[in-house]
C-alpha positions in Angstrom: 39.6 97.9 -14.3 41.0 101.5 -13.9 41.3 103.6 -17.0 42.9 106.8 -15.9 42.3 110.0 -13.9 38.7 111.1 -14.4 39.1 114.6 -13.2 40.6 116.8 -10.5 38.1 118.8 -8.3 39.0 122.4 -7.5 37.1 124.4 -5.0 37.1 127.9 -6.3 35.9 131.3 -5.1 34.2 132.1 -8.5 33.5 129.6 -11.2 33.3 132.2 -14.0 36.6 133.8 -12.9 38.3 130.4 -12.9 36.9 129.4 -16.3 38.3 132.7 -17.7 41.7 132.3 -16.0 42.3 128.7 -17.2 40.9 129.2 -20.7 42.4 132.6 -21.5 45.8 132.1 -19.8 46.6 128.4 -19.8 44.9 127.0 -22.9 42.1 125.0 -21.3 38.8 124.5 -23.1 35.5 124.8 -21.4 33.7 121.5 -21.8 30.5 122.1 -19.8 29.0 124.5 -17.3 26.0 123.5 -15.2 23.9 124.2 -12.2 23.3 121.5 -9.5 20.8 122.5 -6.8 21.3 126.1 -7.9 25.1 126.0 -7.6 27.3 126.7 -10.6 30.0 124.2 -11.6 32.1 123.6 -14.7 34.6 121.2 -16.4 37.6 122.6 -18.3 40.0 120.4 -20.1 43.7 120.4 -21.3 45.2 117.5 -23.1 42.7 115.0 -21.7 42.9 116.2 -18.1 39.6 117.6 -16.6 39.4 120.2 -13.8 36.0 120.5 -12.2 35.3 123.9 -10.6 32.8 124.3 -7.8 32.3 126.9 -5.1 32.3 125.4 -1.6 29.5 126.2 0.8 32.2 127.5 3.2 34.8 129.7 1.4 37.2 129.0 4.2 37.8 125.7 2.4 39.8 127.6 -0.3 43.6 127.6 -0.1 45.4 130.3 1.9 48.5 132.2 1.0 50.4 128.9 0.5 48.9 125.7 -0.7 50.3 122.3 -1.5 47.5 121.6 -3.9 48.9 122.3 -7.3 48.7 121.0 -10.8 51.6 121.1 -13.4 51.3 122.3 -16.9 53.9 121.8 -19.6 55.2 124.8 -21.6 57.3 124.8 -24.7 59.1 128.1 -23.9 59.2 129.2 -20.3 60.3 132.7 -20.9 57.6 133.3 -23.6 54.9 131.7 -21.4 55.8 133.9 -18.4 56.0 137.0 -20.5 52.5 136.4 -21.8 51.1 135.5 -18.4 52.6 138.5 -16.7 51.3 140.8 -19.4 47.9 139.5 -18.5 48.4 140.3 -14.8 49.0 136.7 -13.7 51.0 136.5 -10.4 54.3 134.7 -10.7 54.9 133.1 -7.3 58.4 131.7 -8.1 60.6 132.7 -11.0 62.1 129.9 -13.2 64.7 127.7 -11.6 66.7 124.6 -12.7 64.5 121.7 -11.8 65.8 118.8 -9.7 63.4 116.0 -10.6 63.6 116.4 -14.4 65.8 118.0 -17.0 64.5 121.5 -17.6 63.1 124.5 -15.8 60.1 125.1 -13.6 58.2 128.2 -12.4 55.1 128.7 -10.3 52.1 131.0 -10.9 48.9 131.6 -8.8 45.3 131.3 -10.0 42.5 133.6 -8.7 41.4 131.2 -6.0 45.0 130.9 -4.6 46.0 127.6 -6.1 49.6 127.4 -7.4 50.2 126.1 -10.9 53.6 124.7 -11.7 54.9 125.4 -15.2 57.3 122.9 -16.5 59.7 123.2 -19.5 61.3 119.9 -20.3 64.7 119.6 -21.9 64.9 116.9 -24.6 65.3 114.0 -24.5 63.7 114.1 -21.0 59.9 113.9 -20.7 57.3 112.1 -18.6 58.1 108.7 -20.0 61.9 109.1 -20.7 63.6 106.0 -19.2 67.1 107.4 -19.4 66.6 110.2 -16.9 69.4 110.5 -14.4 69.6 113.3 -11.7 71.8 116.3 -12.5 71.8 117.4 -8.9 73.7 115.8 -6.0 70.7 116.1 -3.7 68.6 113.8 -5.9 68.9 110.1 -6.1 67.0 108.0 -8.7 65.3 105.0 -7.1 63.1 103.7 -9.9 
């Protein structure tokens, strides 16, 4: 009956600015851009995941300084990814740290609308479907 995640809707302050940020910095591809009742929206895609950008009628619906809404993007080389992003002026919210819920490192950047984007560098053999994962930190307990 259910086939997967269709898309993730992001309310943004500027659709064109968001398209540029995600395509130029994070490797997304613009799939479509359209007007609905005079309002600009767009779909961008990375590895089968669609983000839909739209400007809310009330800009107070955008995230503030800190938001829990965030997506995660895998990177092959955290240091190289962050060097490239910072050279383009992208804000690093949190420098890389040893992740607790997977083997590898994680960092956080911020997009132009205030959303945080987690960058995740997996250490082999761990990955999203690796069944042999065991926590490397005392504060984490695997339950399933």
